[in-house]
N, C-alpha and C positions, 0 to 999 in steps of 0.2 A: 800232630800236621796232619794233612790229609792230600794226598794225590790229587793234584789241578784235576787230570783226567777225570777221576773219581765225582767229583764235585760238576765238572761240566754234565757230567751225566746225570749227575743228579736233578740238575736243573733242565735238561733237556727234557726229561720225562715228564718232571713237572710240567713243562710248557706244552709238549706233546697232548699231556691229558687234556689240559686245558685247552688245546685247540679242535679238538674232539667236541669238546660242549661249545663252545662259539669261537667264530672268529670276525675280527676286523679290520685286517689289514687292505682290506681295497673300498675303503670308504665307507663301509654301511657294517648293520653286524649282524651277522648271520646265525643264527640261533640253530644248536642241535647239529650242524655241516655232518658230522661222521660218528654217528651214536653207535656204539655198537652194540648186538645184538644182543652182548650178557649184561648189558645194560637199562632195559627194557623200560624198568621204573626208577624213577632218582628225582633227585634234587639239588641245585646247588646255589651259593649263597656270598654276593662279594666279588665276583669276576670282576676286574674294569675293562671295559673297549673302550679304542682309542676315541678321541671326542668326547672321556671323560664321563661316560656313561655306566653307570656302576649296575649290574646286573644281578635278580636272583629269580628263579624260574624253577618250574617240577612239572613231571611227563610221566603218562604211565602209557605201558602198551606201547613205546616209542615215539607217542605222541604228547608235543608239549602239550597242558594243561595252561598256563595262566604264565605271564612271567611279567615283571617288574623292572621297571627301570627308572634308577636315581640320576637327574641331570647334574652334574655338579660345578658346570660352567654354564649352561643353557645351550640355546641355537637347535639348527633341525636333526632330527633325529631319524635313520633313515635303519629299518630294520626287513631281514630276510627272512621270511619262512614258509612252508606250505601253505595255502590257507588264508595268509593273511590279511589278504585284503578282505576278507569276510569276518575279522577281527574285530573286537571292538577296545577301544584305547581311551581309557580316563585319565584323569589326573588326580592329585592329594584330594582335591576336594568336591571327587565324586562325579567331575561335571564331562559329558562324556568329549573328548577332544577329535577333532576334523583330520582325518586321513589323507595324502594325495599319494592313487598308483604310481610309483616310478617310468616314465615311460619305457616300456618295451620290456619290462619284467614285470612278469603276471605275479607273481611272489614276492613283491616288495614293496612295501609301504614308507612314505615320511609324513613327519609330524613336526612339527615347533613345539621346544622344550622353554621350559625356562629356569633358571638359575634352583637350584633346591629343593625342587617340586620331585615328587613319583609320578611314573605313570607307569599305571596297569594295564597289562594287553591281555584280554580275554580270547581265546579261540572256541569259536562255538562247536562245542559237541557234536561227534557223530553217533549216528545210530549204529548201535551193539548186533551182534549176531544175528546178522541179515544173512537168509537163507532161503531157496527158490526150490519147489517141487512143482513136476510135469504132471497133470492132472487129462494130457491126450483133449478130447473135445470140450473140454472142462476149461481148458488153459490151464496157465502157470500159477502159481501161488507165491507169491514173493510177502517174506514175512521179515520183522524184526523186532529187537527190544527198543523200549519208549528211551530217546535223549531227555534229559532232564530239559525243564526248560524249553523246550520245541514248541510251536503252537502246530506245526504242521512240517507236512515230508514231503520230497520231490522222490521218486521214480526213473530211471534212466534201464533201457537195453540197448545190450548188445548183441549183431549176428557172430562177429567177425572177432570179437575179444579187442578191438581197436576204435571204433569209432561207437559212439555211446548218443543213442537218443531219448529225448524225453518222453515218457509212455503215462505218465501220471503225475500232476501238478498238484500242490498244496494239498495233499490228503489228509484229514485229520486222527485217519486209523493207522494202526500198525501193521494193515497189509493191505494188500493189493493182489488182484487176479487180473493178467491179462491175459485178455481170449484169444492171442492172435499161436494158429498153431504151426508147427515147427517139424521141417523134413530131417532136419540134424539138431534133437535138443542139445546133443551133449555141446554143440559149439553156441547158446546161450546162454549169456550171464548178465546181471542187474549190477547195479548201484544202487544206494539211497542215499540220499541227503538231508538233513532236518534245516527246518526253516526258522527262523528266529525275527519277527517282524522282515525285517529289511534286509537279514543277513541268513547266509547260506553254507553249512558245513562241508567241509572236505567230501568227496562222494568213495564211499566205503564199497568195496565190491563182494557178492556171495560168491563169487565162485559160479562155476557150470549150474545151469540148472538140470535138477534131476528126476529121473521116474521114481515116483512111490517105493516103487520094489527093488530100487538101490540102493534105497536111504538106509546107512547103517545106523 
């Protein structure tokens, strides 16, 4: 025999771990809502969300790569994740599925499903290794590593760390020189997104711009 309190604890731990990876008690599927830093890379298969949707997905560097949703009874599916409005959803036949942004929810979309079909959500890859080096009158050089499949990139600049404005649009290069001079270069930061036809990845912040002689 086993203590009922021990059994309750065992099930409670399992439930807690599952809810770090997905939550669906509010009528939508919330992917990776509380992912611990220690689980920066991973994958999961067979989690079942409300609405009888079976989930399998993987992530790297704490960011979702791709998710597959099996619709066991059909109907509307709502999914929440940062940047998901720019994701592409395809069905079992490889056809692109139309998604709709949920009113008032920037990071939530809905789409119709058919019983027995599998739907794949692919989040656009963001540029990596974004750096910004300040060269005085020559400007600030922003550079990044190419994102697989991207056709171009957008660059955003902030002088207060909060509000970002677009300073380069759909450049096909993996670097950009911002000619604007700054009084306090340490307060300036940049974000870069990858463009995939009509889709745009999440913004990835480079951190504050640095003078070359301070870069280690």
